[in-house]
C-alpha positions in Angstrom: -26.7 42.8 -118.4 -30.4 43.1 -117.7 -32.6 45.5 -119.5 -35.9 45.9 -117.7 -38.6 46.3 -120.3 -42.3 47.0 -120.0 -44.9 46.2 -122.6 -46.7 49.4 -123.4 -49.7 49.9 -121.0 -48.8 46.6 -119.3 -46.8 45.1 -116.6 -43.0 44.9 -116.5 -40.7 42.2 -117.9 -36.9 42.1 -118.3 -34.2 41.6 -120.9 -30.9 39.9 -120.2 -28.0 39.9 -122.7 -24.5 38.2 -122.8 -23.4 36.0 -124.1 -27.0 35.7 -125.2 -29.9 37.9 -124.4 -32.8 36.4 -122.4 -36.0 38.4 -123.0 -39.0 38.2 -120.8 -42.1 40.3 -121.2 -45.5 39.7 -119.5 -48.7 40.1 -121.3 -50.5 43.5 -120.7 -53.1 43.7 -118.0 -55.7 44.7 -120.6 -55.1 41.4 -122.3 -54.5 39.1 -119.4 -57.3 36.9 -118.2 -58.1 35.2 -114.9 -57.9 31.4 -114.4 -61.6 31.1 -115.1 -61.1 32.6 -118.6 -62.9 35.9 -117.6 -61.2 39.2 -118.4 -59.1 40.4 -115.5 -60.1 43.8 -114.2 -57.8 46.5 -115.5 -56.7 49.3 -113.2 -53.8 51.8 -112.9 -51.1 50.8 -110.4 -51.6 52.4 -107.0 -49.4 53.3 -104.1 -50.0 52.1 -100.5 -52.1 55.2 -99.8 -54.4 54.3 -102.6 -53.3 57.0 -105.0 -52.5 56.3 -108.7 -48.8 55.7 -108.9 -46.7 58.2 -110.9 -44.5 57.2 -113.8 -41.4 57.4 -111.6 -43.0 55.3 -108.9 -44.0 52.6 -111.5 -40.5 52.7 -113.0 -39.0 52.2 -109.5 -41.3 49.3 -108.8 -40.4 47.7 -112.1 -36.7 48.0 -111.2 -37.3 46.4 -107.8 -39.2 43.6 -109.4 -36.4 42.8 -111.9 -33.8 42.9 -109.1 -35.9 40.5 -107.0 -36.2 38.0 -109.9 -32.5 38.3 -110.6 -31.6 37.5 -107.0 -34.1 34.7 -106.6 -32.7 32.3 -109.3 -33.7 33.8 -112.6 -30.1 35.0 -113.1 -29.4 32.3 -115.7 -32.9 31.9 -117.0 -33.7 29.2 -114.6 -36.4 28.8 -111.9 -40.1 28.9 -112.4 -41.1 31.7 -114.8 -44.0 33.9 -113.7 -47.3 33.7 -115.6 -47.5 35.2 -119.1 -43.7 35.3 -119.2 -41.9 34.5 -122.5 -38.2 33.9 -122.7 -36.2 34.5 -125.9 -32.5 34.5 -126.6 -30.4 36.6 -129.0 -26.8 37.6 -129.6 -27.4 41.3 -130.4 -30.0 43.5 -128.7 -31.0 46.8 -130.4 -33.1 49.4 -128.5 -34.9 51.6 -131.0 -36.2 50.9 -134.5 -35.1 53.9 -136.5 -32.9 53.7 -139.6 -29.7 53.3 -137.5 -31.1 50.6 -135.2 -32.8 48.6 -138.0 -29.7 48.7 -140.2 -27.5 47.6 -137.4 -29.9 44.7 -136.6 -30.1 43.6 -140.2 -26.4 43.7 -140.7 -26.0 41.5 -137.5 -28.6 39.1 -138.8 -27.0 38.9 -142.2 -23.7 38.0 -140.4 -25.4 35.0 -138.9 -26.1 36.5 -135.4 -29.5 36.3 -133.7 -30.7 39.9 -133.4 -33.6 41.4 -131.5 -35.1 45.0 -131.9 -37.1 46.5 -129.0 -39.1 49.6 -129.7 -41.6 51.5 -127.6 -44.2 51.8 -130.4 -44.7 50.1 -133.8 -41.4 49.4 -135.6 -42.0 52.0 -138.3 -43.1 54.8 -135.8 -40.0 56.7 -135.2 -38.2 59.9 -136.3 -36.9 58.4 -139.5 -40.5 58.0 -140.8 -41.1 61.8 -140.8 -37.8 62.8 -142.5 -38.8 64.3 -145.9 -35.6 65.6 -147.6 -33.3 62.8 -148.7 -29.8 61.3 -148.4 -26.7 63.3 -149.4 -24.3 61.1 -151.2 -22.0 61.8 -154.2 -23.2 59.2 -156.6 -21.4 60.8 -159.5 -17.9 60.5 -158.2 -15.9 57.6 -159.8 -13.9 57.3 -156.6 -16.9 57.1 -154.3 -18.1 53.7 -155.4 -21.4 55.2 -156.5 -21.0 54.8 -160.2 -19.7 56.7 -163.2 -19.5 60.4 -163.5 -22.9 61.6 -164.8 -22.4 64.2 -167.6 -26.1 64.3 -168.6 -27.5 66.6 -166.0 -28.6 64.6 -163.0 -25.6 65.3 -160.8 -22.8 67.7 -161.3 -19.7 66.0 -162.9 -17.5 68.4 -161.0 -18.8 67.1 -157.7 -16.7 64.8 -155.5 -16.5 63.3 -152.0 -13.9 65.9 -151.0 -16.3 68.7 -152.0 -19.1 67.0 -150.0 -16.7 66.9 -147.0 -15.9 70.6 -147.3 -19.6 71.5 -147.7 -20.4 69.6 -144.5 -17.6 71.1 -142.5 -18.6 74.6 -143.6 -22.2 74.0 -142.7 -21.0 73.0 -139.2 -18.8 76.0 -138.8 -15.8 73.6 -138.9 -16.8 72.4 -135.4 -17.5 68.9 -136.9 -15.4 65.9 -136.2 -13.6 65.8 -139.6 -12.8 62.1 -139.4 -16.5 61.3 -138.8 -17.5 63.6 -141.7 -15.0 62.0 -144.1 -16.3 58.5 -143.2 -19.9 59.6 -143.7 -19.3 61.2 -147.1 -17.0 58.4 -148.3 -19.4 55.6 -147.3 -22.6 57.4 -148.3 -22.9 56.0 -151.8 -22.4 52.4 -150.6 -25.2 52.9 -148.1 -27.5 54.3 -150.7 -26.8 51.2 -152.8 -27.6 49.0 -149.8 -30.9 50.7 -149.3 -31.8 50.3 -152.9 -31.0 46.6 -152.7 -33.3 46.0 -149.8 -36.2 47.7 -151.6 -36.1 51.5 -151.0 -37.7 53.1 -154.0 -35.7 56.3 -154.6 -37.0 58.7 -157.2 -35.4 57.8 -160.5 -34.3 59.7 -163.6 -34.1 57.8 -166.9 -31.8 60.4 -168.4 -29.2 59.9 -165.6 -26.2 57.6 -165.8 -26.8 56.8 -162.1 -30.5 56.2 -162.6 -31.3 58.5 -159.7 -32.8 61.9 -159.5 -30.3 64.1 -157.6 -31.3 67.5 -156.2 -29.4 70.3 -154.5 -30.5 71.4 -151.0 -29.3 73.9 -148.4 -25.6 73.7 -147.5 -24.7 71.8 -150.7 -22.7 73.2 -153.5 -23.8 70.5 -156.0 -26.8 68.3 -156.7 -26.2 65.2 -154.6 -29.3 64.5 -152.6 -31.0 61.2 -153.3 -34.7 61.2 -152.4 -38.0 59.3 -152.6 -40.3 62.1 -153.7 -40.8 64.2 -150.5 -41.2 61.3 -148.1 -37.7 59.7 -148.1 -37.8 58.6 -144.5 -41.1 56.8 -144.8 -39.9 54.9 -147.9 -36.8 53.8 -146.1 -38.7 52.6 -143.0 -41.2 50.6 -145.1 -38.4 48.7 -146.8 -36.3 48.2 -143.6 -39.3 47.0 -141.5 -40.4 44.6 -144.3 -36.9 43.2 -144.6 -36.6 42.8 -140.9 -39.9 41.0 -140.5 -38.9 38.5 -143.2 -35.4 37.8 -141.8 -35.1 34.5 -140.0 -32.4 35.8 -137.7 -34.2 38.9 -136.5 -37.1 39.4 -134.1 -39.1 42.6 -133.6 -40.6 43.4 -130.2 -43.0 46.3 -130.6 -44.8 48.3 -127.9 -42.1 47.6 -125.2 -40.3 50.2 -123.1 -36.7 49.7 -121.9 -36.6 50.7 -118.3 -33.3 49.8 -116.9 -29.9 48.2 -117.8 -28.3 45.8 -115.3 -24.8 44.4 -115.8 -23.5 41.2 -114.3 -20.2 39.2 -114.4 -19.6 37.0 -117.5 -19.9 33.3 -117.0 -16.2 32.8 -117.7 -15.3 35.4 -115.1 -13.6 37.7 -117.6 -15.1 41.0 -116.8 -18.6 42.3 -116.9 -20.9 41.3 -119.8 -24.3 42.1 -121.1 
């Protein structure tokens, strides 16, 4: 499988995955230099008529370029690589660096796999960063894995995972996938513990048996929202990006766009891989 990627404001490259991912990305035009060491003139791509190419035209051109490379011998990473091209290999490719993507990449890296995260801007610049509220998880239910029942005020001792499930179903007018809701509510406390271990600084309460300050927000019948002041998403991303940057099995590729996804037969002939 090939994923055509483009460094932001630069020329196109490509990604190939399965059984390992081969990543190539050329240096941006703004940074590239001519053979004599002088800066190469920077200009927007143009069509044959001389007009500035639109986004769709540049995207189509990038796809054609990747296809030509694929057909001309770069299928297995061989051949003469074009100038400014870097090849990297990995086992798991994640597109997007939000909390879901970063967590997935970190878990793959922890399992001993080589993981790569591709994101169109800086790794921390995503929707997660701007999430203010918190994470709903019943940290006071003995059966949730989140610790003992807290009878000292920070968390209602009457709360439980089953109540969290019913609150979530009710808020979704019972159109939710109940199995998915149950998994989310049941595994929520363990995920909060995981985030704490990698360095997320949730707001604490010294008078709480859980050590966390739990609040009640819309749709919830009990106080079960774990938060980091009013910038929970930003706190989570800081910890995730820091952990990812330090992990030897994980590489971050910022300011790259994924343009296309091309599949190809597996080397062993057993189906189509990526």
